[in-house]
N, C-alpha and C positions, 0 to 999 in steps of 0.2 A: 329524317326520323328524329324525334325528340330525344335529348340526352337524359338518361335515367341515372340519378345519383347512385353511386356505389354504396350498398349497405355496409355499415360498420357497427361494431359493438360499443365503440366509444368515440365520441367527437373530441379528438385530441386538441384541436384549436380552442374549442370551448372550455375544455378542461384546463388548458394552460392559462387562458384568460381568467377563469374562475380562481385558479390557484395563484395568480399574479400578486394579489395583496398579501397572501401568506408568504410567498417567496420574498417579497420586498421587506416584510417585517423580519423574516429570518435573516436576510442579508444585513439589515440594519443592526440587528442584535449581535451578529457575528463581527461586524465591523467595529461596533462599540467595544466588544470584548477584546478584539485585537488591539485597539488603540489603548485601552486601559491596561492590558497585560503586557503589551510591548514585547512579544515573544522573540523578535529578531534582534540579536545583539549587534552592536557596532562592529564594523569590519576592521577597525584600527584602534589599538590601545597603546598607551605609553607606560612603560615599566622603568621606574627609576632603579638603577643598579648601584654602582659605587665606583671607586677608582678603577682605571684600566689596570690590567694584570692581576686584579683581585678575583676572589672566588665569586663575588656577586656578578661580575662581568661574564665569567664562564657560565654560571647558571642562567644568566639572562639570555645568552645565545641559545642555550638548550631549550628554554621556554619558547623562544621565538620559533625554533624549528618545530616544536610540538604543536603549537597553535597554527602554524602555517598549513598543517595538514587539514585543518577545518576552515581554511579561507580567512583566518584572522591574522592581520599584520601586527606584529609587536614591535613598536619603536623603542629602542633602548636608549635611556638617557643617563649618561655618566654623571655622577655626583661625588661629593666628598665622603659620603657615607650615610649611615643610618639616621643620624641627627638631622641632616639636611633633608633626607627622604621624608621624615616625619613632618617637617615644616612644609614641604611641598604638598603632601597629602592633605594637611589640615587647611591649607590655603586653597579655597574653592576656585580662585581665579587661575590657578596653575593647571596646565593640561597634563596632569599625571593621574593615572588610574590605579596603578599597583606600584608597590615599592618594597624592596628588601629592607627589613628592620631587624636588628639584633636586640636581644634582651639587654636592658640596662643602658640603652643608647640615649635616653633623654638627657638633657643638658643640666638638670637639677640633681643635687646629691640625694635628695629624698623624694620618694614618689608623691608624697602629699603636696609638694611644691610644684609639681609639673603642671604646665599650662596645657589644659585639654580643650581650650576653646577652638573654634573653627569647625570644619566638617567632621562629624562623628566617624570614627574608624572601626573597622573589624579586621579579622585576620583569617588566614587559612590554617591556623593551628601551628604546632611545632613542626618544622621541616627538617632541620639539621642542626648539628652542634657547630659552634664557632669557638674553638679554644682560644685562650689568651696566650699567644706565643710571645715570649720575651726572649729575644736573641741577643747575645752579648759576646764580645770577644773573649775567648777562653783565657787569653794571657792575663786578663785582669785578676784571675784567681789562681795564678800559677804558684806552686809551692814546691818544697823538696819532694813531697810524695806525689806530685802531679797536681793538675788543676782541681781546685775545690769548687763544686758547683754552687751557684747562687740558689737559695731556696726560700729566702724571706724578702718580702717587698721592701722592708726597711734598708736592706743592703744596697739598694739603688741610690741611696743618698750620696751626693757628691759626684755622681757620674753624669756624663753627657748622654741624655736619654731623649729619644724622639717618641712622643705620644701620638703623633698624627696631627693633621690640620684641624682647625675648628670646623665643626659640622660633621666630624667623623664619629662613628659609634665607638670605635676602639679608644679614642681619647676620653670620651665621656665615661666609659666603663672603667678605664684605668684610674681616672680621677676618683671614682667611688672606692676602688680598692685602696688607693693611697690614703684617702680620708679615713677609711676603716682602720688602717695601720698607723694613723696619726703621723703620717709623713708630710712635712710641710713642703709645698711646692718650691719654696725658696731654697730648700736644701738640694734641689736638683738643677742641673743645667739643661733646661728644656729646649727643645726645638719643635717646629711644627711642619715638618716636611711631609709631602705625600709619600705613600708607601714605596714606590719605585725609587724616588730620590733618596729616601731614608736608607734603603738597602745599599745603594751605591755608596752613600756616606759611611755606612758601617763597614763595608768591605775596604774602603779607602782609609780607614782608621780615624775618620773625622767624628765619629760617634762611638760611644762605648756600648750602648744598648738601644734597641728599638722595640716598640710594642706593636704587634699586629694581632688584630682579632679577626680571624678568618677561618673558613673551612679548610681542611687540608688539601682541597682541590686547587687552591691558589698556587700558581706557578712560583711566586716569590717564596712561599712557605716551603714548598718542596725543594727548591733550590738551596735555601739556607740550611735545611735539615741535613744536607749531604756536603756542605761546604766545610773544608778543614779550617780549623781556627775559630769557628763559630759554635758557641754552646747554646743549649736550650735551658732556660730557667725552669726549675722544678718547684712546684707549689707544695711545699711540705705540709701546709695547712689547708689543703684543698677541701677536705670535708668540712672544715670550719666555715670556709667561704660559702659552701653550698647550703649550710644550715642558716647562715645569716642573710643571704640574698636569695629571694625566690626565683630570680631569673638566672641563677648560676648553678651549674652542675659539676660534680666531681668526676673527672674522667681519668683514665689511665692510657697513656700511649704505650702499647705493648712492645716488648722487646722484639726487634727485628722487623716490625711492620713497615718501616720506611724502606729498608733494603735488606732482604733476607740473606743475600749472598755476603754482604759486608757486615751483617749483624748490627744494623742501625735502627734504632738506638741500641746500645749494648746492654741496656737494662730497662725495666719498666719505669716510666716517668709520670709522676702525678701532675695533672693539669686541672685548671678550672676552665669552664666553657660557658658561654652564653648560648641560649637556644634561640635560633633565628626563625623568622616567619616572613611571609609576604603580607603586608598590610594593604588595605584597600578602603575606599570610602563606602559607607553603608549603602549608598544609593547606586553603587555599581551594578550594572545589568547582571541579573542572576545567572544567565547562561554563560557569561564570561567568568564568573566566579567558579562555576562548575567546571569549565574547561581548564582553568588554572589549577583547581584542586585535582583534577584527573592527571594533568601534566606533572603535578607535584609527586603523585604516586609513581609515575614512570621515572622521574629524575632522581628522587630521593629515597625510593623504596628499596634499593639494593643494599648489599652489605658494604661497609666502609671501615675506616680505621677505628671508629668509635661506636658504630651502630651495627647491629645484626640486620639481616634481610627482613623487611617488613616492619622494622621498628618505627620508621618514619614514612610518611607524615602521620601525626597523631593529633587527636582533638584537643589535647591540652594546650591552653593559650594563656600564659600567666599574666600578661600585661594588657592584652586587647581581647574584647569578646570575639568568640568564634563566629564567623559568617554562617548564616543559616544554610546556604547551599553546601558549604564545606561540611557542616555537621551532617547534613542529609547524605552526602556521599560517603563519609566515614561510617555512617550507621547502616546504610542499605546498599552501598555500592553504586556503580553507574546505572542509569535508567535502562530497563530491559530493552527498550526500542532501539537504543544506540548500538546494540549488538547486531542489528539486522538492517537498520535504515541509515542513510546519511545523517550527519549531525543536525543539519538545518531542519530536516523533516522530523527527526525524532524529537528535537527540542520544541518544534512548533506543536506537535501533538502533546508532548509532555506538559507544556505550559497552558495549552488550550483545552485539555479534556474536561476539566472541571467546568469551564465556561460553556463548553459544548453540551455537557449534561444539563446545565442550568437552562441553556437556550432551548434544548429539546423539551425539558419539563414545562417551559412556558408555551412552546409551540404546539404541543400535543392537544391541549384544550382548544387552542386557536384553529387547529386544523379541522375542527368539526364544521366550520363555516364553509369549507370548500365544496362538499357534496350539495348543500342547498343552493349555493351560487351556481354550480354547474347545472343542476336541474333547472334553475330559473332561466339560465341562458338558453338551454336547449328548448324548453317549453315556450319561451317567449317568441321563438321563431314561428310557432304554430298559433299561439294565442293572439298575436298581433293582427292576424287575418280575421279573427272573430269580430273585431270592431267594424271592419268593412262589411262583413256578412250581416251584422245587426243593422247597419245603415240601409242595406238593400231590403232586408226584411221589413223595416219600418215603412218603406215606401210601397210595399205590396198592397196594403189596405187603402191606400189613397186612391180616390176616384180618378184623379187626373194623372196618375202615374203612367209613365211611358214603359209599358211592360216589355216591349221589344228591347229597349235599351237596357232594362234591368236584367233580361236574359243574357244579353251580350256581356254585361258586367259579371254575371255569375260564371259564364264560360271563361272569361279572362281570369277570374279568381280561382277557378278550379284548375286552370292550366298552371298558374303560379304555384298553387299548393302542390301540384304534382312534381314540382322541381325542388321542394323543400328537402334538404339533406339533414336527416336526423339519425341517430343510432337506432339499431333494431329494437332496443328496449323501449323506444318512444314511438314506434311505428303505429301503435294503436291510437295515439293522439292524432296522427295524420289521417288515419282512416275515419276516426270520429269526426274530424273537421269536414272531410269529403262527404260523409253521410249527412252532415248538417247542411252542407251546400245543396245536396240533392233534395233534402227536405224542403228548403226554401224554394228551390226550383219547382217542386211539386205544387206548393201553395201558390206560386206565381202562375202556373198553368191553370190551376183550378179557378183562380180569380179571373184569368183571361177568358175561360170558357163561360164563367157565370156572367 
């Protein structure tokens, strides 16, 4: 019994073949958009921090933990400080993507003289305060009425002072403050020890004072604030420094904030502080910038000794332009999709949706060619037999035609037509072909009888 093709409303194979050019064009456009937009960030980044035992090292570990949740490995690179970090970022040959940088960390005394050559940089905005901590041995100012606190930078003249190693932001910032006070470096007995070594020398009596520019999270700072015999320099002219230097703020260390039980410090202390940021190269992947900015909110957004909850991070960036992705986050918050989808998927959609809309706008007109191609493929199964039918018909009128052979050919043709699989919507085309075969068969029989 002959097999009868199962009737269908749509020939899926023909439809897929007809849509193949459309699908290929769509895939090519999406691939091109993916390559140009590069939505997938690198899985490993390098963050330049600072000396061990410093606040930058502590914050660096916090950022590494935050980004590890999204599958990003943060390699921490210890450095001498902000000045070295800036050099590493501007040197495109160095494998550093992000770096902590404090305000006033450049090696020049004046901003106009700073060398800004190399890779262009941006920042995540202001992240936290880094006070200028000048610790000194309180016995230096002992008197009959007790120790008299140091309060003017000029009073450091003649003392053994450690400003930090070359390449550290604390050294460069302190040099600016000394210059503003017309204090000659020759009047100081300077040393260039790293922070940990400087603290040990201060406690051993080998130094009279040390300068640390660091967030209060630094273990060294917290230790010195509660060490007997070590006093904290008070900037009596703190507001004047803030007015003269755009990267410096006037802060107050509140009474008792270090240790409420011991009432440390015993009174409010005026300080000056640089505002620090995380600097990055402008070509850094936008998704990484967004992740770091989100991590900054988690790490620096809480209350602290000098900032209220929500004060940091903020869009203000006095020395480097604000990164576009950071500005977007501060303005609009995290993308909506990241609340419901994994980061990689939310980031992919977030960065590709404009391209997707563009591709769709291009493909909608192009999709109009699919129905004609589909119709052509289906009808071609039928129409290709008309060529053979016309050939048989042309032989009917010939006197020498072998009509018996032509009848057999018509029978074969009709049998093959009976097995053509077409959708029901094109069944009339098949029946029309079969009727035309019967018409030629009738003419052939008439010619045979004549």
